[in-house]
C-alpha positions in Angstrom: -22.3 7.9 6.8 -21.3 4.3 6.2 -18.7 2.9 3.5 -20.7 2.2 -0.3 -19.0 -0.9 -0.4 -16.0 -2.7 1.3 -12.6 -3.2 -0.1 -13.4 -7.0 -0.4 -16.9 -6.1 -2.3 -15.0 -3.7 -4.8 -12.2 -6.2 -5.8 -14.7 -9.0 -6.7 -17.2 -9.7 -9.3 -20.5 -8.2 -8.7 -24.3 -10.1 -8.2 -26.8 -7.8 -10.1 -30.6 -8.1 -9.8 -32.5 -5.9 -12.3 -36.4 -5.7 -11.8 -39.0 -4.6 -14.1 -40.7 -5.6 -17.4 -41.6 -4.1 -21.3 -38.7 -2.7 -23.3 -37.2 -1.0 -20.2 -36.1 -4.0 -18.7 -34.6 -5.3 -21.8 -32.7 -1.9 -22.4 -30.9 -2.3 -19.1 -30.0 -5.9 -19.5 -28.3 -5.0 -22.8 -26.0 -2.7 -21.3 -25.4 -4.5 -18.1 -24.8 -7.8 -20.3 -21.6 -6.2 -21.6 -19.9 -6.8 -17.9 -21.0 -10.4 -17.6 -19.6 -13.5 -18.0 -21.3 -16.5 -20.1 -21.8 -19.4 -17.3 -19.0 -21.6 -18.4 -16.5 -18.7 -18.2 -14.4 -17.8 -14.9 -14.0 -14.1 -13.4 -10.9 -13.1 -11.9 -11.4 -12.0 -8.3 -8.8 -9.2 -8.8 -10.5 -8.0 -12.4 -9.9 -4.3 -12.4 -13.0 -3.6 -14.5 -16.5 -4.1 -12.5 -17.4 -7.7 -14.0 -20.8 -9.1 -13.0 -20.5 -12.7 -11.7 -24.2 -13.0 -11.4 -26.9 -11.1 -13.6 -30.8 -11.9 -12.7 -33.6 -10.2 -14.4 -37.1 -10.3 -12.2 -39.8 -10.2 -15.0 -43.5 -8.8 -14.5 -46.0 -11.5 -15.9 -49.3 -9.7 -16.0 -49.4 -8.9 -20.1 -53.0 -9.9 -21.4 -52.7 -8.4 -24.7 -51.4 -9.3 -28.4 -50.0 -12.6 -28.8 -48.9 -13.3 -25.2 -52.6 -12.5 -24.2 -53.8 -15.1 -26.9 -51.1 -17.8 -25.4 -52.2 -16.9 -22.1 -55.7 -17.5 -22.8 -55.5 -20.5 -25.6 -52.9 -22.4 -23.6 -53.5 -21.4 -20.1 -49.8 -20.3 -19.5 -48.1 -17.3 -18.4 -47.4 -14.5 -20.8 -44.1 -14.9 -22.4 -43.3 -11.4 -24.4 -41.6 -9.5 -21.4 -39.4 -12.8 -20.8 -38.7 -13.0 -24.7 -37.5 -9.8 -24.8 -34.9 -10.1 -21.7 -33.8 -13.6 -23.5 -33.1 -11.9 -26.6 -31.3 -8.8 -24.8 -29.3 -11.2 -22.8 -28.6 -13.7 -25.6 -24.8 -14.2 -26.9 -25.8 -13.6 -30.6 -28.5 -10.9 -30.2 -28.5 -9.9 -33.7 -29.5 -12.9 -34.9 -32.1 -14.1 -32.0 -33.5 -10.4 -31.9 -34.7 -11.3 -36.0 -35.6 -14.6 -34.9 -37.2 -14.3 -31.8 -38.9 -11.0 -32.7 -40.3 -12.4 -36.0 -44.0 -12.2 -36.4 -45.9 -14.3 -38.5 -48.3 -12.3 -40.7 -50.9 -15.0 -42.2 -52.3 -18.0 -41.4 -53.2 -19.5 -37.7 -49.9 -18.0 -36.7 -50.9 -14.4 -37.6 -49.6 -11.9 -35.1 -47.5 -14.8 -33.0 -43.7 -14.0 -32.2 -41.6 -17.0 -32.9 -40.0 -16.2 -29.6 -43.4 -16.6 -27.9 -44.3 -19.8 -29.7 -40.7 -21.4 -28.6 -41.3 -20.5 -25.0 -45.1 -21.8 -25.2 -43.6 -25.2 -26.8 -41.1 -25.5 -24.0 -43.7 -25.2 -21.3 -45.6 -27.6 -22.9 -43.0 -29.8 -22.7 -41.8 -29.2 -19.1 -45.0 -28.3 -18.0 -43.4 -25.8 -15.7 -43.0 -22.1 -17.2 -40.0 -21.3 -14.9 -38.3 -24.3 -16.2 -39.0 -23.2 -19.8 -37.3 -19.9 -19.3 -34.2 -21.7 -17.6 -34.0 -24.0 -20.4 -34.3 -21.2 -23.1 -31.5 -19.2 -21.1 -29.0 -22.6 -21.4 -30.0 -23.2 -24.9 -29.7 -19.6 -25.9 -26.3 -19.1 -23.8 -27.7 -16.2 -22.3 -25.5 -13.9 -20.0 -27.9 -14.2 -16.8 -30.9 -15.8 -15.4 -34.2 -14.7 -16.2 -37.2 -15.6 -13.6 -40.8 -14.5 -13.8 -42.0 -12.7 -11.0 -44.3 -15.4 -10.0 -45.3 -18.3 -11.7 -48.8 -17.8 -10.6 -51.7 -16.7 -13.2 -52.0 -13.2 -12.0 -54.3 -10.4 -13.2 -53.9 -6.8 -12.3 -56.7 -4.4 -11.3 -56.5 -0.6 -10.6 -58.6 1.7 -8.3 -58.8 4.9 -10.3 -59.1 8.4 -8.7 -63.0 8.5 -9.4 -63.3 5.1 -7.3 -64.0 3.3 -10.4 -61.8 0.0 -10.9 -60.5 -1.2 -14.3 -59.4 -5.1 -14.5 -56.4 -6.2 -17.1 -53.3 -4.8 -18.2 -54.6 -3.8 -21.6 -57.3 -2.1 -20.0 -55.8 -0.4 -17.5 -53.3 1.0 -20.0 -56.2 2.3 -22.1 -58.0 3.7 -19.4 -58.3 7.3 -19.5 -58.6 8.1 -15.7 -55.6 8.4 -13.2 -54.5 5.2 -11.3 -54.4 5.4 -7.5 -53.6 2.1 -6.6 -52.6 -1.5 -8.0 -53.5 -4.9 -7.1 -52.9 -8.3 -8.0 -56.0 -10.8 -8.3 -55.2 -13.3 -6.7 -53.2 -11.0 -4.2 -51.1 -13.6 -2.1 -49.0 -15.2 -4.9 -45.3 -16.4 -4.3 -42.1 -15.5 -6.3 -39.9 -18.3 -7.1 -37.3 -19.2 -4.4 -34.4 -18.4 -6.6 -35.8 -14.9 -7.2 -35.5 -14.1 -3.3 -32.0 -15.8 -2.9 -30.8 -13.8 -5.8 -31.9 -10.6 -4.2 -30.5 -11.5 -1.0 -27.1 -12.1 -2.4 -27.3 -9.0 -4.6 -24.6 -6.2 -4.8 -26.9 -4.1 -6.8 -30.8 -3.9 -7.2 -32.2 -2.0 -10.3 -35.8 -1.0 -10.6 -37.0 0.5 -14.1 -37.2 1.9 -16.2 -40.6 1.3 -17.5 -44.2 1.8 -17.1 -44.8 2.4 -13.9 -48.0 0.7 -12.9 -47.9 -2.2 -15.9 -44.2 -3.3 -15.6 -42.6 -1.9 -12.2 -45.4 -2.1 -9.4 -46.6 -5.4 -10.2 -43.3 -7.1 -9.1 -43.6 -5.3 -5.9 -47.1 -6.8 -5.3 -45.6 -10.5 -5.2 -45.8 -11.5 -1.8 -42.2 -11.4 -0.3 -40.5 -9.5 -3.2 -40.6 -5.9 -1.5 -39.5 -7.3 1.7 -36.5 -9.2 0.4 -35.4 -5.7 -1.5 -35.8 -4.0 1.7 -33.9 -6.6 3.8 -31.1 -7.1 1.1 -27.5 -5.0 1.7 -27.5 -4.4 -1.8 -27.2 -1.1 -3.3 -30.8 -0.2 -4.7 -31.5 1.9 -7.7 -34.4 3.4 -9.5 -33.6 4.0 -13.4 -36.1 6.6 -13.7 -38.1 7.1 -16.8 -37.2 9.6 -19.5 -40.7 10.6 -20.5 -44.4 10.4 -18.6 -46.6 7.8 -20.3 -50.4 8.5 -21.5 -52.9 6.7 -19.2 -50.2 5.8 -16.6 -47.9 8.7 -15.5 -49.0 11.9 -16.7 -48.2 14.5 -14.6 -46.1 12.5 -12.4 -42.4 13.8 -11.4 -39.3 11.9 -10.7 -40.4 12.0 -7.3 -44.0 10.9 -7.6 -42.5 7.6 -9.6 -40.5 6.7 -6.4 -43.3 7.6 -3.9 -45.7 5.1 -6.0 -43.1 2.4 -5.7 -42.4 2.8 -2.3 -46.2 2.9 -1.5 -47.0 -0.2 -3.3 -43.9 -2.0 -1.6 -45.2 -0.9 1.7 -42.0 0.6 2.3 -40.7 4.1 3.7 -37.5 3.9 1.6 -36.7 1.2 -1.3 -34.1 3.1 -2.9 -30.7 4.5 -2.1 -30.0 6.2 -5.4 -32.4 7.5 -8.6 -30.6 7.5 -11.8 -32.4 10.7 -13.8 -31.5 11.8 -17.3 -30.3 15.4 -17.7 -30.4 15.6 -21.3 -33.4 17.6 -23.0 -35.3 15.8 -25.8 -35.4 17.8 -29.1 -37.9 20.0 -30.0 -39.2 17.6 -33.0 -39.7 14.8 -30.4 -41.3 16.9 -27.4 -43.8 17.8 -30.1 -44.3 14.3 -31.2 -44.9 13.1 -27.3 -47.0 16.2 -26.7 -49.7 14.7 -29.3 -50.5 12.2 -26.6 -50.1 14.5 -23.6 -46.8 13.0 -22.7 -43.7 15.2 -21.9 -40.3 14.9 -20.2 -40.2 13.8 -16.6 -39.8 16.6 -14.3 -36.4 16.2 -12.4 -37.4 17.4 -8.9 -34.1 16.9 -7.3 -35.1 18.2 -4.1 -38.2 16.3 -3.5 -36.2 13.1 -4.5 -33.7 13.9 -1.8 -36.4 14.6 0.5 -37.5 10.9 0.1 -34.0 9.9 1.4 -32.8 8.8 -2.3 -29.6 10.3 -3.9 -30.3 11.5 -7.3 -27.6 10.9 -9.9 -27.7 12.8 -12.6 -26.6 11.6 -16.2 -26.7 12.0 -20.1 -29.2 8.9 -20.4 -31.1 9.9 -23.7 -30.5 7.8 -26.7 -33.3 9.6 -29.2 -34.4 8.1 -32.3 -37.9 7.8 -33.2 -38.9 7.5 -29.6 -36.7 8.4 -26.4 -34.9 5.5 -25.1 -32.1 5.1 -22.5 -28.5 5.3 -23.5 -27.9 1.7 -22.3 -24.2 1.6 -22.0 -24.0 5.1 -20.2 -26.6 3.7 -17.6 -25.0 0.4 -17.0 -21.6 2.1 -16.7 -23.1 4.5 -13.8 -25.2 1.7 -12.1 -21.9 -0.4 -11.6 -19.8 2.5 -10.7 -22.4 3.1 -7.7 -21.6 0.0 -6.0 -17.7 -0.7 -7.5 -16.2 2.7 -6.5 -15.5 4.2 -3.3 -18.5 6.4 -2.2 -20.9 6.9 0.7 -24.3 5.5 1.3 -26.8 7.1 3.7 -27.9 4.5 6.4 
């Protein structure tokens, strides 16, 4: 056993990288933001709270549906939807920006588009660089963190199903009724931004999840260099397990099954040190609602998780409304405590 953190690490502000996509990543960022300073603010090295000196989000860019899909096809740009959600989550004035950036036009030529997507499309047109457009958006909106697309290459997802058929495109994969065996990027050898690899290398904490296993999480691990950078990083690495299975993506998969799929696509024996797993049962009403689409609460097969070399961390992470969402404040607090409090980590 080796120390989880050194005395020096536990007394200084942390560098955190959160990887994912969809609503899951923005949920995690919303909680972590409370511990992160604005770029102009300074953080005392002797601060007692687990402050974050640098917060980075790495976001999948394979969406091909809705407003993002239309802009991708018409303007030959990367899909802005998941990036937009992260900008809103990390912005200083989230209440106002949420209303503005999530505003969807209901008629005319802009029908179906979000203002935030159009904002990123305009900046991309001006800068001729999607990554730079994201960086400028973060500066303009005073986000408490950096947001990096997993790659700036124009990628498409392709899934090999268990019956041997192949399904191309994120929207079709999500709608497919078959079970996914393996996921691919086309083209396969795309590169990440150098800033992404640098952030992973110097991170104290790396999180993956929650989010759709095959369309939000795994695509990031298929970008050349990202899984290797995660494995080589000295950071504490945590998988934030989904609350519920998802139709057409993870029906019947346990917590350990999710981890196995992530390891397999990263071509790694063990990506994670810890897995945050919810222990709070959903209400009967919500359970019945999910059963209508064949979904259920994810089975926490703790022995199987431990056999993968991953230490389960159980918590009350369910925030129940019309759907099951993670309790972002409790998740963020437990994530930071894994790094900032003396503990042990399997080497």
